[in-house]
C-alpha positions as MATLAB code, in Angstrom:
seq = 'XXXXXXXXXXXXXXXXXXXXXXXXXXXXXXXXXXXXXXXXXXXXXXXXXXXXXXXXXXXXXXXXXXXXXXXXXXXXXXXXXXXXXXXXXXXXXXXXXXX';
ca = [
      -8.551  -29.525  -30.447;
      -5.319  -29.561  -28.212;
      -3.942  -32.577  -26.497;
      -3.052  -32.714  -22.708;
       0.780  -32.186  -23.499;
      -0.016  -28.985  -25.396;
      -2.210  -27.570  -22.608;
       0.381  -28.537  -19.982;
       3.243  -26.895  -21.934;
       1.068  -23.779  -22.422;
       0.180  -23.608  -18.728;
       3.909  -23.996  -17.725;
       4.774  -20.985  -20.185;
       2.209  -18.801  -18.401;
       3.326  -19.531  -15.141;
       7.056  -19.151  -15.919;
       6.237  -15.803  -17.857;
       4.313  -14.323  -14.751;
       7.014  -15.664  -12.324;
      10.117  -14.227  -14.208;
       8.205  -10.882  -15.324;
       9.767   -7.857  -13.667;
       7.780   -6.504  -10.873;
       7.291   -2.634  -11.139;
       5.651   -1.009   -8.072;
       5.290    2.600   -7.429;
       5.708    2.275   -3.698;
       5.843   -0.353   -0.956;
       3.351    1.164    1.513;
       0.679   -1.597    2.214;
      -2.339    0.490    3.058;
      -2.513    3.878    0.875;
      -1.347    3.487   -2.531;
      -0.954    6.834   -4.724;
      -0.641    6.202   -8.482;
       2.115    8.349  -10.067;
       0.084   10.129  -12.692;
       1.681   13.245  -14.430;
      -0.555   16.579  -14.507;
      -2.872   15.515  -11.815;
      -1.389   16.956   -8.578;
      -2.988   16.846   -5.217;
      -2.271   16.713   -1.522;
      -4.197   15.233    1.385;
      -4.148   14.404    5.242;
      -5.876   11.006    5.740;
      -7.045    9.892    9.179;
      -6.570    6.215    9.449;
      -8.417    4.306   12.115;
      -8.048    0.532   13.114;
     -10.048   -1.475   15.616;
      -9.924   -5.036   16.529;
      -9.257   -7.421   19.501;
      -5.849   -7.937   21.003;
      -4.397  -11.421   21.926;
      -5.536  -10.892   25.562;
      -9.106  -10.410   24.427;
      -9.288   -6.654   25.010;
     -10.497   -4.367   22.391;
      -7.673   -2.167   20.350;
      -8.771    1.066   18.864;
      -6.030    2.897   17.196;
      -5.306    5.797   14.912;
      -2.873    7.378   12.740;
      -2.523    9.990    9.981;
      -0.939    9.837    6.498;
       0.214   12.904    4.496;
      -0.055   11.821    0.911;
       0.424   13.854   -2.437;
       1.517   13.939   -5.966;
       3.193   16.786   -7.956;
       2.535   18.012  -11.313;
       5.328   15.601  -12.703;
       3.676   12.692  -11.179;
       6.004   12.146   -8.316;
       4.529   10.896   -5.193;
       4.898   11.590   -1.488;
       3.551    9.097    1.240;
       4.298    9.859    4.792;
       3.397    7.132    7.232;
       3.142    7.513   10.946;
       2.859    5.168   14.084;
      -0.411    4.129   15.515;
      -1.502    5.615   18.696;
      -4.466    4.990   20.879;
      -7.624    6.370   19.412;
      -8.125    8.668   22.478;
      -4.745   10.159   22.223;
      -4.121   13.859   21.428;
      -0.624   13.450   20.460;
       0.739   13.777   16.979;
       1.911   10.183   15.847;
       5.809    9.858   15.271;
       6.704    9.424   11.516;
       7.882    6.072   10.805;
       8.498    5.997    7.021;
       8.524    8.565    4.208;
       8.156    7.404    0.622;
       9.114    9.692   -2.233;
];
């Protein structure tokens, strides 16, 4: 079959190819990804909730909203807002808009 040096050379080529390949990303938002697909428009308002334990041991319950969408040409809109306490009735402030 293949010798050890052939397999090592093939592995190096695969790793280098993956490392040097251009990275194409539609957006950088870490939590909601909208794929840019033409002829599939939509819009939505998403309620996002987080819960966890803070460093001092107390519980943390937070919420935010995201306005997302895609037009008929496949262009995307992703509006990120700050996290606020889950009990808050205030509208979270916009912190990032991705077009």
